[in-house]
Each structure stands twice: as C-alpha cells, then as structure tokens.
N, C-alpha and C positions, 0 to 999 in steps of 0.2 A: 144264702144257703146255710142250713144248719149243719154243724159238725157234731158227730156222735162218737162216743167212746167205743162203741161196739160195731161190728160189721153191719152193713146196710140190710142184709137179709134178716138178721135178728131184730133190728129196729123195726122193720116193716111188719114182721110177725107180731112184735109187741104192740105196734100201733093198732093192728087188728084186734088184739086182745083188749086193749083199752077201749077202743071205739065200740066194739060189739058188746062188751060187758056193761059199759055205760048205757047203751041202748036197751039192754036186758034188765038194767037196774040191779046188777049183781056185783058183789064184792068177792075177791079171791084171796086166798092165803097159800103160802108155799112152805114146804118142808124139803129143803135141799141138802144133799150130801155131796156127791161127786161134782156137782155144778158149782158149789161154793158160793152161791149167791148170784150167779150169772143170770138166772131167770128174773130175779127181782131187779137186778141192774138193768136188764133190757126193758122191763116194764117202766122203770123210773126214768128212762131216757125220754119218755113220752109226756109232754105237757098234759096235765089233767089226770095223770095216773093215780093221784091220791083219791080220786073218786072210785077207784077200782081195787087197788092193792091195800088190803087191811093190814097185813103184816107178813113177814117172811122169817122163817127159822132156818138158820144154817147150822145143821147138826152133823158135823163132819165125823166126830168120834162116836163110838158106841155109847159112851157115857153121856154125851150130849143128847143122843136119841132117847135114852132112858130118862134123863133128868129134865130135859126141856119139853119132850113130847109124850112122855109116859110109856114109851115102848118097853114092854116087859123083857127082862133079861132072858127068860125062857125062850122067847121068840128068836132072839139073836143067837143064843146057844144052839137051838135046834135047827134053824134054817139059815142063819147068817144074816149079816146086815144087807147083803145084796140078795133079797128075796121078796117075793110077792107078799108074804106074811109081814115082813118088816116095813115095806113101804105102805101097806094098808094101815098098819099101826101108826106110822108116821103121819099119814094123811088124816086119820081119825084124831090123833093128838093135836094136830094143827087146827083142825076144824073146831074141836072142843075148846081150844085156847084162843079163839078169835071170834070176830063178829062176821066172818065171811060166810058166803053161801056155797062155795066150792073150794076144795083143797086139792092141790097136786103135790105129790111127793116123788122124789127122785133119789135113787141110791145106785151106785155102780162102781166099776173098776176101770178107772181111766188109764192106769198104767204109768210107766212102762212095766212095773212089777205088780205083784199082788194077785195075779190071775192063777187059775188052776185049770185042769182038764175039764172039770165040771162047770167052772165059771171063768172062762178066759178073759183076758184084758179086752175091754170094749163091751163087756156085758153091763147093761144098764136096765134097771127095773123101775117102772112108773106105776103110780096109782092115782086115780082121780075119784074123789068122793064128794058127792053133793050132800048138803044138810038134809037129813031125813032119809037118806038112802042107806039101806042095810049093808049092801055089798058094794065094794068099789069096782070101778073099771080098772083092771090092772093088766100090764103087759111087760114082757121082757124083750129087749132088743139087743142085738149084737152089732156094734159099730166097729167093723174090722179095718185094719190098715190105715188108720187115720191119725195115729199118734195121740198123745194125751190131750192136747188142745183140740184136736178134731173130735175126739170122743165127747169132750165137755161141750163143744159148740153144737154138735148134733143132738146131744141130750137136752140142751137148752132149747133148741128149736122144737123138738118133740114135746117138751113140757109146755111151751107156749101154745102149740097146737091143741093140747089137751085142755087148756084154759078157755078155749073158744066155746061160746054157748051152743 
C-alpha cells in the first residue's frame, strides 16, 4: 500500500486530475497563494503527474504576485489580493509564463488573523482560465469554522476540482 504525505481525499482528487488531464492531452499550471503549494503537492503525489503539471507558482506576497505573475499593483491596491480581479490576473500570468493549457489561481485569507467584515477569515477566491479564453471562470467561497489548516485543505480540494477537464 502506498503512503502519501497528504490526506487520502486530496490524493484521490489529484489522481483524477492527473488521469483525466492525461486522457484529455492537457497540461496545467497553478498560481497559489493561501494554499502555499498544496495543490501542486497533491498533484505530484501521483505517479505520472509530470505529464500534466507544467509548473506551479507560489506567490504568497503581493510583491511575488506582481514580480512572478505580472499582476499590476493597481489591481491589488484597488481590489486587494483576495479578489476576482487579482486571481484572474494571477491565472493569466501563470498561463502566459507556462506551456499549460489551463491555469487555476487561488488567493485567500486562511486566518486566524487578516480578515475583515468585507472579507472574513475563510474567504478564498479562485480563477480558472483556459488558453484562448477571454474571461476566466471565477468564484469566491467562504470556508467557515475550519481553522487555518481546514481553509487551506478545502481550498486545495476546490482548486483540484477546477483542474478537471
């Protein structure tokens, strides 16, 4: 029996991502913030993941989002790092800097601090952008009462689901 670093439900979701993207002939890229590389870690638990994962950007700071992914400072100043505008720019930047067919970007507030009334702890924003697509699929979720690790785990699972063809 294989032993995995991550919980079984994340590994199984990653297995689906790898298998279904191999079948579709697609490569993926990631732009992760609050998940800190957990999505890439889940995918790389799966043998054969190199056929699917082109690269992953962990851009935890605003400076990294700007420098590594080309997110404009105006976007962060106007909307914040946890916004649809920011994750769209992150996904676009990851796609432009990779050979992937689809990008998923994640940014959020895992807590325990950092939240506000408008964006409470547990707020996570996702964007999915396919090469050639003008507008991303984007959504905001609120993962309540799960603690920092719970927010990050749920965000990882959601991102894996977004990577399915």
